[in-house]
BASE-894292 format. One record per residue (C-alpha): y, z, x; residue in one letter. Coordinates in steps of 0.1 Angstrom, whole numbers, plus 5000, padded with zeros to 4 digits. Last residue first. Layout:
N
Y,Z,X,aa
Y,Z,X,A
...
# end
This chain:
465
Y,Z,X,aa
5310,4667,5434,R
5298,4702,5444,L
5330,4712,5462,S
5351,4703,5432,E
5330,4725,5409,L
5336,4755,5431,T
5314,4777,5452,I
5329,4803,5475,Q
5356,4820,5454,T
5337,4815,5422,P
5304,4832,5434,F
5285,4842,5403,L
5300,4817,5379,K
5301,4787,5402,I
5267,4797,5416,F
5249,4797,5382,H
5269,4767,5370,A
5254,4746,5398,Y
5220,4752,5384,F
5234,4745,5349,L
5248,4712,5361,Q
5215,4702,5378,R
5195,4713,5348,L
5216,4692,5324,L
5213,4661,5346,L
5176,4664,5347,R
5176,4670,5310,K
5196,4638,5304,Y
5172,4618,5326,D
5142,4630,5306,A
5159,4620,5274,S
5173,4645,5250,G
5164,4672,5224,R
5143,4648,5202,V
5121,4640,5231,D
5121,4624,5266,S
5100,4643,5292,I
5109,4667,5319,P
5089,4670,5352,S
5105,4695,5375,I
5099,4702,5412,E
5113,4670,5427,R
5146,4676,5409,Q
5147,4712,5422,L
5142,4702,5458,V
5172,4678,5455,D
5191,4705,5437,N
5185,4728,5467,A
5202,4702,5490,S
5232,4701,5467,K
5234,4739,5468,M
5230,4739,5506,N
5260,4716,5508,Q
5281,4738,5485,A
5275,4768,5507,S
5258,4802,5505,L
5240,4802,5538,E
5202,4798,5536,K
5176,4825,5542,G
5160,4820,5508,N
5173,4789,5491,L
5143,4768,5498,F
5119,4795,5485,A
5136,4795,5452,S
5136,4758,5450,T
5099,4756,5458,E
5089,4784,5434,N
5108,4772,5404,L
5094,4796,5377,Y
5089,4772,5348,M
5082,4778,5312,P
5054,4754,5305,I
5050,4716,5299,P
5081,4708,5321,G
5119,4705,5320,V
5127,4723,5288,G
5129,4757,5305,G
5140,4768,5339,A
5136,4797,5362,S
5150,4808,5396,L
5142,4839,5416,H
5160,4840,5449,T
5159,4865,5479,E
5181,4869,5510,I
5209,4843,5505,I
5233,4848,5533,E
5271,4851,5530,N
5272,4889,5535,D
5237,4900,5524,A
5229,4885,5491,M
5202,4888,5464,S
5198,4861,5437,I
5185,4863,5402,Q
5186,4831,5383,I
5182,4819,5347,A
5177,4785,5331,T
5178,4767,5298,N
5174,4731,5288,V
5175,4714,5253,S
5176,4749,5239,A
5166,4757,5204,I
5195,4765,5181,D
5212,4794,5164,L
5243,4793,5185,H
5260,4767,5206,I
5246,4738,5186,R
5229,4709,5203,K
5216,4732,5229,S
5225,4741,5265,V
5216,4774,5280,K
5226,4795,5311,E
5215,4829,5323,F
5230,4847,5353,N
5220,4875,5377,F
5234,4889,5410,H
5217,4914,5433,S
5235,4931,5462,N
5240,4963,5441,E
5203,4965,5433,N
5185,4949,5404,P
5160,4973,5387,I
5125,4960,5394,E
5108,4944,5364,F
5086,4954,5335,S
5074,4939,5302,I
5049,4961,5284,V
5023,4957,5256,S
5013,4920,5257,I
4982,4917,5236,I
4946,4911,5247,E
4918,4903,5222,G
4917,4865,5226,A
4918,4868,5264,S
4951,4860,5282,K
4960,4839,5312,D
4977,4814,5289,L
4973,4778,5277,D
5001,4768,5254,K
5009,4739,5278,Y
4991,4747,5310,E
4987,4779,5331,K
5014,4803,5319,Y
5008,4839,5328,F
5013,4834,5365,N
5051,4835,5363,K
5048,4866,5341,L
5033,4884,5371,R
5001,4903,5361,I
4992,4937,5349,T
4959,4948,5334,R
4954,4975,5308,D
4924,4989,5290,R
4927,5008,5258,G
4908,4983,5237,N
4928,4954,5251,E
4962,4956,5268,T
4981,4931,5288,L
5009,4944,5310,T
5036,4919,5319,I
5054,4917,5353,N
5089,4904,5358,A
5102,4881,5385,N
5136,4888,5371,L
5142,4851,5368,A
5109,4848,5348,L
5123,4875,5325,F
5153,4854,5314,F
5134,4821,5312,A
5108,4837,5290,T
5136,4853,5270,F
5150,4818,5261,D
5117,4801,5253,G
5120,4765,5263,I
5085,4757,5273,P
5073,4777,5243,S
5046,4801,5253,A
5046,4820,5220,N
5033,4849,5241,V
5067,4854,5257,L
5088,4852,5226,N
5064,4874,5207,G
5065,4900,5234,G
5103,4901,5232,L
5103,4906,5194,T
5123,4887,5168,A
5134,4910,5139,I
5171,4918,5145,N
5174,4888,5168,R
5168,4865,5138,I
5195,4881,5116,P
5219,4882,5146,S
5214,4846,5156,S
5191,4826,5179,A
5198,4831,5217,V
5232,4823,5231,L
5245,4857,5220,K
5218,4871,5244,I
5236,4859,5275,H
5272,4869,5265,D
5259,4903,5255,T
5240,4907,5287,L
5271,4901,5309,N
5271,4936,5324,P
5234,4933,5332,F
5220,4966,5347,M
5243,4988,5326,S
5238,4968,5294,Q
5200,4970,5299,M
5201,5008,5303,E
5225,5012,5273,D
5200,4992,5252,S
5218,4974,5223,E
5210,4939,5234,L
5174,4948,5242,M
5169,4965,5208,D
5186,4934,5193,T
5160,4911,5209,A
5134,4933,5192,T
5113,4956,5212,N
5076,4953,5204,G
5068,4942,5239,A
5079,4976,5251,G
5104,4973,5279,L
5099,4989,5314,S
5127,4991,5340,C
5114,5000,5374,I
5133,5018,5402,G
5113,5050,5399,N
5118,5052,5362,K
5138,5034,5335,V
5122,5033,5301,K
5130,5012,5270,T
5107,5016,5240,F
5088,4998,5212,R
5052,4996,5223,I
5041,5031,5212,E
5061,5027,5180,P
5036,5002,5167,F
5051,4989,5134,Q
5071,4963,5152,T
5038,4950,5164,I
5029,4939,5129,L
4992,4939,5119,N
4985,4914,5092,V
4972,4916,5056,D
4968,4881,5042,H
4981,4858,5016,D
5014,4850,5034,I
4998,4844,5068,L
4980,4811,5071,Q
5005,4793,5048,D
5034,4804,5070,M
5020,4787,5101,K
5049,4770,5119,Q
5080,4786,5105,V
5062,4819,5099,Y
5051,4819,5135,L
5085,4813,5149,D
5104,4843,5134,T
5072,4863,5128,G
5086,4895,5144,G
5054,4900,5163,G
5022,4893,5144,V
4986,4904,5151,L
4961,4890,5126,K
4943,4917,5105,G
4907,4924,5110,N
4909,4961,5114,Q
4941,4964,5094,E
4964,4991,5109,T
4980,5015,5084,K
5016,5012,5074,I
5045,5028,5092,V
5074,5051,5082,P
5056,5071,5056,I
5082,5079,5029,L
5098,5112,5020,K
5124,5110,5048,N
5134,5076,5032,L
5147,5095,5001,Q
5169,5118,5021,T
5183,5089,5041,S
5190,5069,5009,I
5211,5096,4992,D
5246,5084,5001,K
5237,5047,4996,F
5236,5055,4959,Y
5274,5055,4958,S
5277,5017,4959,P
5292,5000,4990,I
5327,4988,5000,F
5342,5009,4972,K
5367,5028,4995,Q
5350,5061,4988,T
5316,5046,4994,I
5327,5031,5027,L
5343,5064,5038,W
5312,5084,5030,D
5289,5059,5048,L
5310,5058,5079,T
5314,5095,5084,E
5313,5097,5122,K
5331,5064,5129,E
5357,5071,5103,S
5372,5039,5088,K
5410,5038,5089,D
5412,5003,5105,S
5385,4990,5081,L
5409,4970,5060,S
5420,4951,5091,E
5385,4939,5097,T
5380,4928,5061,I
5413,4908,5063,H
5401,4890,5094,K
5367,4883,5079,A
5385,4868,5048,A
5405,4845,5072,R
5372,4835,5089,E
5357,4828,5055,I
5386,4806,5046,P
5383,4788,5079,K
5346,4782,5077,Y
5348,4745,5069,G
5345,4755,5033,T
5317,4735,5019,C
5287,4733,5043,R
5284,4770,5050,C
5259,4784,5075,I
5252,4821,5081,N
5234,4834,5112,G
5266,4839,5132,D
5280,4859,5104,I
5280,4893,5122,S
5295,4877,5153,A
5326,4868,5132,I
5331,4904,5122,A
5324,4915,5158,D
5352,4893,5171,K
5375,4906,5144,Y
5370,4941,5156,S
5358,4973,5139,P
5353,5005,5160,A
5316,5011,5161,S
5296,5029,5134,N
5283,4997,5118,T
5283,4995,5080,L
5313,4972,5077,C
5296,4946,5098,F
5266,4950,5076,Q
5289,4942,5046,T
5299,4910,5064,L
5263,4900,5066,S
5256,4907,5029,V
5287,4890,5017,V
5280,4859,5039,F
5244,4857,5026,G
5256,4860,4990,T
5281,4832,4996,T
5257,4806,5008,C
5249,4790,4975,F
5285,4795,4962,G
5294,4759,4957,C
5329,4769,4968,Q
5332,4804,4982,S
5357,4814,5009,G
5387,4806,4987,S
5408,4833,5006,E
5411,4856,4976,D
5375,4852,4966,V
5362,4860,5001,I
5387,4889,5002,Y
5373,4902,4969,Q
5337,4901,4979,Q
5343,4921,5011,V
5366,4945,4993,P
5339,4951,4967,S
5342,4934,4934,L
5343,4955,4903,S
5316,4973,4883,E
5294,4974,4915,M
5273,4948,4933,N
5259,4958,4967,L
5223,4962,4955,G
5224,4929,4937,E
5232,4912,4970,I
5199,4925,4984,T
5194,4958,5002,V
5161,4969,5017,V
5158,5005,5027,H
5128,5013,5050,K
5095,5031,5050,G
5075,4999,5051,Q
5099,4970,5054,V
5079,4953,5081,N
5049,4950,5059,G
5067,4925,5037,L
5068,4900,5066,P
5104,4889,5073,T
5109,4851,5079,L
5124,4841,5045,C
5141,4875,5044,S
5165,4865,5072,T
5177,4898,5085,V
5210,4919,5085,Q
5207,4953,5101,K
5215,4987,5088,Y
5211,5020,5108,D
5210,5052,5087,M
5214,5083,5107,Q
5189,5111,5115,G
5183,5099,5150,N
5175,5064,5136,K
5166,5060,5100,L
5162,5024,5090,D
5182,5001,5068,G
5172,4965,5061,I
5200,4943,5048,L
5194,4909,5031,V
5200,4873,5042,T
5183,4845,5021,C
5212,4821,5023,A
5213,4826,5061,G
5209,4789,5070,C
5186,4788,5100,D
5158,4813,5094,G
5132,4786,5087,E
5129,4789,5050,R
5157,4763,5047,C
5174,4776,5016,G
5159,4800,4992,I
5186,4823,4978,K
5189,4861,4975,T
5208,4864,4943,G
5175,4858,4926,T
5165,4895,4923,L
5136,4888,4899,S
5115,4917,4913,K
5082,4899,4919,D
5095,4864,4922,Y
5128,4868,4940,R
5125,4901,4959,V
5088,4894,4968,F
5093,4858,4978,D
5121,4867,5002,L
5101,4897,5016,L
5073,4874,5027,L
5036,4881,5024,S
5019,4892,5056,G
5016,4928,5044,S
4996,4916,5014,P
5010,4928,4981,K
4997,4962,4970,E
5032,4974,4961,T
5051,5006,4958,K
5089,5004,4954,I
5115,5032,4953,T
5146,5021,4935,K
5183,5021,4945,N
5184,4987,4965,N
5147,4983,4973,L
5133,5014,4988,I
5100,5012,5006,F
5063,5016,5001,E
5035,4992,5011,I
5000,5000,5000,M
# end
């Protein structure tokens, strides 16, 4: 049985844990304000809020319900647009109306839900964060400017919001209904996780799997790794950072430890998917999916990360770069799961960068992505780890290029010579994301971009021409 709170009502259902939240709220509960659009997590018309208790406080995230397994809402608070409606329009809804931010209206509920999530955050409100909150919502009518103006007004209206008493303030100001006040007490009465199914398929966040194989999942009970707290953690010990494979992309983004190690982490991760997807997509799922253009795969390859594979209580640890053998062929037995991703904490002489080019800046699959970690001593390159995606049948750790750079002086000429090695090491193909020649050009430019960003006084665009 799955038990959760839907808007202001406690729900108990025997529906399969692999069924989709979108279908449940629409067809089982007739809450049709949540729309069916793309069913791929792209459009945001199906956006709902999921609230979870963290350290005694409610934490709400927007998610795409079309890719959310019903089992993932066990013990949580699900809020649809109906759960935000009151006798009069909320300020979020009113500002969208006032600025003509709704035309056909199909996307509007998703925008309202996402902007309400922005209001529910405890951090100081900023217009930048308001816009970031709707990075997973698409509108084909307004051209976005009316919605952006509404977001600006919403941000300004939150200037007096108390960071410590956010819920109380939002209820008083009619941003959310009063029933939100008692949700934390009600959630404490629910079991936070569902039982493991002996023969259930193992699913991460489902953000890619439900796009590819939805029909194989929706009628079955599945085991969801986000329901395994033992593999959802961030630990730093003895110079090693360990991340549970059940961590979501947002867990990684919001980790104080990760932010400390990678000051530009927010800029890097904002290039990956969108907020509603990052809120449910798992790191382990991205790695085991084995896409040649997986963004987090490129990220962790450049950190020369290890992964721990677990089966029946037995662990083995391998380098991530040795995990991928051929296209979708992994060094993994059928019963093994990735449980931990670990890497050495970068030292003060280490520099890291991630680059990605896709047809859309946000919410799109990469044409080419790449990451680099490089350690320096004065002007000499001591150690390099370079990765690339979209230029071969597997996510690539560029051994030859990395080895070539080691021991070299940091100079434009050496970067050009390294690119010659890089071009021999990759084997892109022409597909819908670009021709092979185009991908070679992209990777060259992104490879140079690493050094221009990391060492702007030594490597310039002009010197690489």
